[in-house]
C-alpha positions in Angstrom: -130.3 121.5 -65.9 -128.5 124.4 -67.7 -125.5 122.6 -68.1 -123.3 122.7 -71.3 -125.5 124.9 -73.5 -123.0 127.3 -73.8 -124.4 130.2 -72.1 -122.9 133.5 -71.1 -123.5 136.6 -68.7 -125.0 137.1 -65.2 -127.2 134.3 -64.1 -130.4 136.8 -62.9 -131.1 135.4 -58.8 -134.5 135.3 -59.4 -136.9 132.3 -59.3 -136.5 128.9 -59.9 -133.1 130.3 -61.0 -132.1 131.2 -57.4 -133.1 127.8 -56.2 -130.4 125.7 -59.0 -127.5 124.4 -57.6 -123.9 125.3 -58.8 -123.9 121.5 -60.9 -126.9 122.8 -62.9 -124.8 125.4 -64.7 -121.8 123.3 -65.4 -120.1 123.7 -68.9 -120.8 127.4 -69.3 -118.0 128.8 -68.7 -118.9 132.3 -69.4 -121.6 131.9 -67.2 -121.2 134.2 -63.6 -123.3 134.9 -60.7 -123.4 134.3 -57.1 -125.1 130.7 -57.7 -121.5 129.1 -59.1 -119.5 131.3 -56.9 -118.2 133.2 -60.0 -118.3 137.1 -59.8 -119.1 139.2 -62.9 -116.8 141.9 -64.0 -117.6 145.8 -64.8 -116.6 147.4 -68.1 -113.4 147.8 -66.2 -112.4 144.6 -65.6 -112.7 144.8 -61.8 -115.1 142.2 -59.5 -118.8 143.8 -59.4 -119.7 141.5 -56.8 -117.6 140.6 -53.8 -116.8 136.8 -53.6 -118.8 134.8 -50.7 -115.9 134.3 -48.7 -115.2 137.9 -48.3 -118.5 139.1 -47.9 -118.9 136.3 -45.3 -115.8 137.5 -43.5 -116.7 141.1 -43.3 -120.6 140.2 -41.9 -119.5 136.8 -39.6 -117.0 139.3 -37.6 -117.8 139.0 -34.3 -119.5 142.2 -32.7 -116.5 142.7 -30.3 -113.8 142.1 -32.1 -115.2 145.0 -34.8 -115.5 147.2 -30.9 -111.9 146.0 -30.1 -110.6 147.4 -33.5 -112.9 150.8 -33.4 -111.4 151.4 -30.0 -108.4 150.8 -31.0 -108.0 153.6 -33.9 -109.9 156.1 -30.9 -106.6 155.6 -28.5 -104.5 155.5 -31.9 -106.3 158.8 -33.1 -106.1 160.7 -29.6 -102.2 159.6 -28.8 -101.7 161.0 -32.3 -103.2 163.9 -31.5 -101.9 164.4 -28.4 -98.6 164.2 -29.7 -99.0 166.8 -32.2 -100.5 169.2 -29.5 -97.5 168.6 -27.7 -95.3 169.5 -30.4 -96.8 172.5 -31.2 -96.9 173.5 -27.9 -92.6 172.9 -27.7 -92.4 174.9 -31.2 -94.4 177.6 -29.6 -92.3 177.8 -26.4 -88.9 177.7 -28.8 -90.2 180.7 -30.4 -91.4 182.7 -27.8 -87.9 182.5 -26.3 -86.2 183.2 -29.5 -88.6 186.3 -30.1 -87.5 187.5 -26.2 -84.2 187.1 -26.9 -84.1 188.9 -30.0 -86.4 191.8 -28.5 -83.4 191.9 -25.8 -80.9 192.2 -28.5 -82.8 194.7 -30.4 -83.0 197.0 -26.7 -79.4 197.2 -27.1 -79.0 197.9 -30.4 -81.9 200.3 -31.4 -80.4 203.1 -28.9 -81.2 206.7 -29.9 -77.5 207.3 -29.6 -76.4 210.6 -30.9 -72.4 210.9 -31.7 -70.5 214.5 -31.4 -66.8 214.1 -32.4 -64.5 217.2 -32.7 -60.5 216.3 -32.8 -59.9 216.7 -29.1 -63.0 215.3 -28.0 -65.7 212.9 -28.5 -69.3 212.6 -27.0 -72.1 209.8 -27.2 -75.6 210.4 -25.7 -78.0 207.1 -25.7 -81.0 208.4 -25.2 -81.3 211.5 -27.1 -83.3 213.6 -24.2 -81.1 215.5 -22.9 -81.8 219.4 -23.4 -78.4 220.3 -24.2 -75.9 220.9 -27.2 -73.2 218.2 -27.0 -71.1 221.8 -27.0 -72.4 222.7 -24.1 -71.8 218.8 -22.5 -68.0 219.0 -23.7 -67.3 222.5 -22.4 -68.7 221.7 -19.2 -67.2 218.5 -18.7 -63.6 220.3 -19.5 -64.3 222.5 -16.6 -65.0 220.6 -14.0 -62.0 220.4 -11.6 -61.3 219.1 -7.7 -63.9 221.6 -6.2 -66.6 219.8 -8.3 -65.3 215.9 -6.7 -68.1 214.4 -4.7 -66.6 210.9 -4.6 -64.1 208.3 -5.4 -64.2 204.7 -5.8 -62.1 201.6 -7.5 -63.2 202.6 -11.2 -62.6 206.4 -11.0 -63.4 209.9 -9.2 -67.0 211.0 -9.4 -68.1 214.8 -10.5 -71.0 217.1 -9.8 -71.7 218.7 -13.0 -74.3 221.5 -13.1 -75.1 222.8 -16.3 -76.4 226.6 -16.7 -80.0 225.8 -16.2 -79.1 224.2 -12.9 -79.8 220.6 -14.7 -77.8 218.1 -12.8 -75.1 215.0 -13.3 -72.9 212.9 -12.0 -69.6 212.6 -14.3 -67.4 209.5 -13.4 -63.8 209.9 -14.9 -62.8 206.5 -15.5 -59.0 205.7 -14.4 -58.8 202.4 -15.4 -60.4 200.2 -18.4 -59.8 196.5 -19.8 -57.3 196.8 -22.8 -58.7 196.6 -25.8 -59.6 199.1 -28.7 -62.3 202.4 -27.7 -64.5 200.8 -30.2 -64.9 197.8 -28.3 -65.6 200.0 -25.1 -67.8 202.4 -26.7 -70.1 199.3 -27.4 -70.3 198.0 -24.1 -71.2 201.3 -23.1 -74.1 201.3 -25.8 -75.4 198.3 -24.4 -75.2 199.8 -20.9 -76.8 202.6 -22.2 -79.9 200.8 -23.4 -80.5 199.5 -19.8 -83.0 201.5 -18.1 -84.8 200.6 -14.6 -86.3 202.4 -11.8 -83.5 200.9 -9.5 -80.8 201.4 -11.5 -78.7 204.6 -12.1 -79.2 205.8 -15.6 -76.0 206.0 -17.8 -77.0 209.2 -20.3 -73.4 209.7 -22.0 -70.2 209.1 -22.6 -67.4 211.5 -23.2 -63.9 210.8 -24.6 -61.1 213.3 -24.3 -57.3 213.0 -25.2 -56.7 212.4 -21.0 -59.2 211.3 -20.1 -63.0 208.8 -20.7 -65.7 210.1 -18.7 -69.3 208.6 -18.4 -72.8 210.7 -18.0 -74.9 209.6 -15.2 -78.0 210.9 -13.4 -77.0 213.0 -10.0 -78.4 211.2 -6.9 -78.8 214.0 -4.4 -79.2 211.9 -1.3 -75.9 210.4 -1.9 -74.9 206.4 -1.0 -76.7 204.0 1.4 -73.0 203.6 2.9 -72.9 207.6 4.1 -76.3 207.7 5.0 -75.9 204.2 7.4 -72.7 205.1 8.3 -71.4 208.5 8.3 -74.6 210.6 9.5 -74.7 211.0 13.0 -77.2 209.0 14.9 -79.6 212.0 15.6 -79.8 213.0 11.9 -79.9 209.2 10.7 -83.3 209.6 8.0 -83.0 205.6 7.4 -86.2 204.6 9.8 -87.2 200.8 9.1 -89.6 201.2 6.7 -87.1 203.1 4.7 -84.3 200.7 4.8 -87.3 197.7 3.9 -87.7 200.0 0.8 -84.2 199.9 0.2 -83.7 196.0 0.5 -86.9 195.7 -1.9 -85.9 198.0 -4.2 -81.9 197.4 -4.6 -83.1 193.5 -4.8 -85.1 194.4 -7.8 -82.4 196.3 -9.8 -80.1 193.2 -9.2 -82.5 190.5 -10.4 -83.3 192.9 -13.2 -79.4 192.8 -14.5 -79.3 189.2 -13.7 -82.8 187.9 -15.3 -84.1 190.2 -17.9 -80.8 191.6 -19.7 -79.4 189.5 -22.8 -76.4 188.8 -21.9 -76.7 188.7 -18.7 -74.5 191.3 -16.3 -72.9 190.1 -13.0 -72.3 193.5 -11.0 -69.0 192.0 -9.1 -69.3 194.7 -6.5 -72.4 195.0 -4.9 -72.2 197.2 -1.7 -73.6 199.7 0.1 -71.4 202.8 -1.6 -72.9 201.4 -4.7 -76.3 202.1 -3.9 -77.4 205.3 -4.2 -80.8 207.1 -2.8 -82.8 209.8 -4.6 -85.4 212.5 -2.9 -87.6 209.9 -2.0 -84.9 207.2 -0.3 -85.7 205.3 -3.6 -82.4 202.9 -4.1 -80.6 203.0 -7.5 -78.2 200.3 -7.9 -74.7 202.0 -9.6 -71.4 200.8 -11.3 -72.7 198.0 -12.5 -72.0 199.0 -16.0 -68.5 198.4 -15.0 -68.7 194.6 -14.5 -67.8 192.5 -17.3 -71.2 191.7 -19.9 -71.3 187.8 -19.9 -71.2 186.6 -23.2 -70.4 182.9 -22.3 -73.7 181.4 -22.2 -72.8 178.0 -20.7 -70.2 179.1 -17.7 -71.4 182.7 -17.2 -68.4 183.6 -15.2 -66.2 186.2 -15.6 -62.4 185.6 -14.0 -61.1 189.5 -13.0 -61.3 190.0 -9.3 -63.3 192.9 -8.3 -65.5 194.0 -5.6 -64.8 195.2 -1.7 -63.5 193.2 1.4 -66.3 192.3 3.1 -68.7 191.9 0.8 -67.1 189.3 -1.8 -68.4 185.7 -1.4 -65.6 182.8 -0.3 -65.5 180.9 -3.9 -65.0 184.4 -5.1 -62.1 185.3 -3.1 -60.8 181.8 -3.7 -61.3 181.3 -7.5 -61.6 184.9 -8.8 -64.6 183.7 -10.8 -67.7 185.9 -10.4 -71.3 184.5 -10.7 -74.7 185.7 -10.1 -74.5 183.9 -6.8 -71.8 186.0 -5.7 -73.8 189.0 -6.4 -76.6 187.1 -4.2 -74.1 186.9 -1.3 -72.8 190.1 -1.3 -76.7 191.2 -1.4 -76.9 189.2 1.7 -74.4 191.0 3.3 -75.8 194.6 2.3 -79.0 193.4 4.3 -77.0 192.6 7.1 -75.9 196.0 6.9 -79.6 197.6 6.7 -80.6 195.5 9.8 -77.5 196.1 12.1 -76.3 199.3 10.9 -72.5 198.0 11.0 -70.6 197.5 8.2 -69.1 194.3 7.0 -65.6 194.5 8.5 -66.7 196.8 11.5 -63.8 196.9 14.3 -65.8 194.8 16.5 -65.7 191.7 14.1 -62.0 192.2 13.0 -61.3 191.9 16.6 -62.7 188.8 17.0 -61.7 187.3 13.1 -64.9 187.7 11.9 -67.1 189.9 9.7 -71.0 190.7 9.8 -71.7 187.3 8.5 -69.7 185.7 10.9 -71.1 187.3 13.9 -74.5 187.1 13.0 -73.7 183.2 12.9 -72.4 183.3 16.4 -75.0 185.8 18.2 -78.3 184.1 19.2 -80.5 187.2 19.9 -82.2 189.3 17.2 -83.1 192.2 18.9 -79.4 192.5 20.2 -78.3 192.9 16.1 -80.6 195.3 15.5 -79.4 198.9 14.3 -80.2 201.0 18.2 -81.3 203.8 16.1 -84.4 201.5 14.6 -86.5 201.7 17.5 -89.5 201.1 15.2 -87.9 197.7 13.8 -90.8 195.4 14.0 -89.6 192.0 15.3 -90.9 189.8 12.7 -89.9 191.6 9.7 -86.1 191.5 11.3 -86.1 188.1 11.7 -87.7 187.5 7.4 -84.7 189.6 6.8 -82.0 188.6 8.6 -83.4 184.8 7.3 -83.4 185.9 3.8 -79.7 187.4 4.5 -78.4 184.1 5.8 -79.9 182.0 2.8 -77.9 184.3 0.5 -74.5 184.3 2.6 -74.3 180.1 2.9 -71.1 178.6 2.0 -72.2 176.7 -0.7 -73.3 178.6 -3.6 -75.1 176.6 -5.1 -77.5 176.4 -2.0 -78.1 180.1 -2.3 -81.2 181.5 -3.9 -81.2 183.8 -7.0 -82.0 187.3 -7.2 -85.4 186.7 -8.3 -86.2 184.4 -5.8 -85.0 186.8 -3.1 -87.0 189.7 -4.7 -90.0 187.2 -3.9 -89.1 186.9 -0.7 -88.6 189.9 0.3 -91.7 191.1 -1.9 -94.2 188.0 -0.3 -92.7 188.4 3.1 -91.5 191.5 4.0 -93.4 194.3 2.2 -96.1 196.0 3.9 -99.2 197.4 2.5 -97.8 201.0 2.4 -94.5 199.9 0.4 -96.7 198.0 -2.1 -98.8 200.8 -2.9 -95.5 203.2 -3.4 -94.0 200.4 -5.8 -97.9 200.2 -7.9 -97.2 203.9 -8.0 -93.8 203.8 -9.7 -94.2 201.3 -11.7 -94.7 203.0 -14.4 -91.0 204.6 -13.8 -89.4 201.1 -14.4 
């Protein structure tokens, strides 16, 4: 018994001392050790040995409870990692969207335009690849007369301009423009001049004279689809069934580009056969899209100035004057029916019955009875598919119509033949 001996320090846990009870050390206030359940302190004042109670709790914890804590830790860590990954993925997608919009905006602002101005004329070229001086172009434009007229439309008269080296361009004299400054008009043209696609007519430049505003386009030698379908004698019609399928798919490509790849997106508002021009290979090029109002309102995506041609206009557009992408889809569906039937949407045989081509197709039961007789090579299966796509495009409810991107996918998947696929693959580098 070592009680009341004024001992101090740590009690060794060896020999007989390890067998002494705590009462054997009573009265020694400066002693510490496991025998008296009093932890010794380090020089910093913290316990060097944990009390038995805490140690026992750690060692006596049941194995299932420790395993449960371990599993909870793993679950919390996994959930945190997944949450972090989702947040990072969302940030990545958002950045990609912003980057895409910025690139699209830069396409509009980085046009290699060249400006030539004199007291009586101003010329802007958008791509810098015209092999002519500004003086040559202005001189040729000023010399255009009625003998050079090749067409006229709702927006103005079209002239054929032939340069001294036989280079040929189409010059559209604008008969009407929106109210506003020339700077605003030219800014919109600069945006349009930056848009290049194999199935869109290329806007080369703009000329402002004291008496007129003129747009310079590439010249398409085969004219427009309307003339090829309706003004050509039956025996001279060059549009066989495969050519019509190619025109349908190419036109869909051009419109889908305007709706889905341009920023801000562009609604054409006047999709019709006379606004689809053909080159030497009967490749279609959608024209006059640049004269539609650009969509700037990201929420509404509508314009409220009625344009277009009777027979092609969607019902809701006629009623409200609100043009959307779905209005263009309806008009494109009418063009598809025009390609199938070879008839104008307001053909006299329809009008006599109070119908247009859409109403006529809905009341006509036989597919073979509606096919243009000048297309004996028309495949019944592709005819049926084309009519089905057209019917989807021309449903009365615009919300039920597909987008132009979906229309293009339908055409490519269901209609495009191997030969057409090879054609588009070989021409893809031109887009």
